[in-house]
N, C-alpha and C positions, 0 to 999 in steps of 0.2 A: 217155687219157693214156697214152704210151707206157712200158711197164714198164721197159725195158731203158735207155731215154733217163733216165728219173728214177733208176734205179739207178746209172747211170753218173757223173750230176750229183752225187748224194750221195756216192758214192766219192771222187770227186775233192774235193768239199768238205770231207769230213772227213780225206782223207789230206794235203792241202794245208794244213789248219789248225796252226797254231803247236804247239798242245798234242798233236796226234798225230805230228807229226814228231819232236817232242822225245821221245815215248815209244815209237816204232814198234819199235825195236830189243828192248824189254821184252815186247811182244804177241807171242803166238804167230803163226806164219805163217798168214796167211788170215784173222785176226780182224777186221781192219778192213773187208775185203769182206763178211764175215759180219754185222758190224755196220751196213753200208750196204744189204745186201739186207734185213735186218730193218726197219729205220727206213723204206725205201722201201715194204715191204709195209703197215706201219702207214699209211702216208699213203694209199696207194692203197684201203685197205679201210676206213678210218674215215671218219665224217662230219667234215668240217675244221674245227677251233676253233682259232686260232692260239694262244690261252692254253692250252687242254688240250693241243695237240701239243707246244708248247714244254716244259711239264712233264713230259709222258711222254717226250720225246726226251731232256731233260737227266737225268730219273732212270735212264732206259735205259742212257745212256752212263756216268753215274758208277757204276751197277752193274756194267757190263762191265769199267770199269777196275779197280774194286775186287776184282773176281772174278780178275784178272790181277796183282794184288798192288800195284797202284798207287792210293794213296789221295789223291783230288783233292776239295777243298772245294766251290768254286765255279767251277772251271775249265770246265765242260762248257756252261755256259749260252750263251756266246759261239757255241760250235760248233753247238748247237742252233739258234739264232738264225740263222746263217748256213745251214744246212741249208733253215729255212722260207724264207728270201729266196729261195733257189734254187728251192724247190718253187713258191712264188708266181709267180715269174718263168715258169716252166715253164706255168703254167695260163695266163698271158698271152702266151704265144708270144714271151717275150723273153729275152735272155739276156746283159744288160748286167753285172750283177752277177757272173754264173758266169764270164763272159770275164775279168774283173779276178781272180777266183780262179785260173783257169787261168795267168794270167800273172805270179801271185805269184812272185817269184824270191829273197825274203830266206831265208836259210839258218839253220837251228835245229840245233845238234850234237845228235843222239840221245844217250839215255843209254847209257853203257856199264858193263860190270863193273869196268873198271880205273878207279883214282883217279888225278887229275892231282896231280903235285907241284909 
C-alpha cells in the first residue's frame, strides 16, 4: 500500500470531519497532519483488526484532543470509523466513500476566542 496515498486520505478524512473543522482553530498548526501521519503509520505497521484499530484510533484521537485542551467524551468514534472505512476502501482499490468525503460541502464554524452576543 502506498504510504503517501494512505496518509493523504487519512488527513482529508480527519480534516473534513465536522469535529475537527469545529476545533481546528484551537489546535496548534500542523497538529491534524501529525495526527494523520501517526494513524497512517499505525495502520501500515499493525496487523489489521477493525475492532482493535477502532479502539486504538479513538483513544489516540481523544488523547490528542485532550492534550490540546479539548475535552471530548465520545465524539471521536465517528471520525475513527470513517478513517477505517477509507483505509478498507484503499485496500480494495476503491474510493467511493472517500470521494463523498472530499465533496463534503457543509460548513461548521470553528471555535474562536470571542463570544457572540
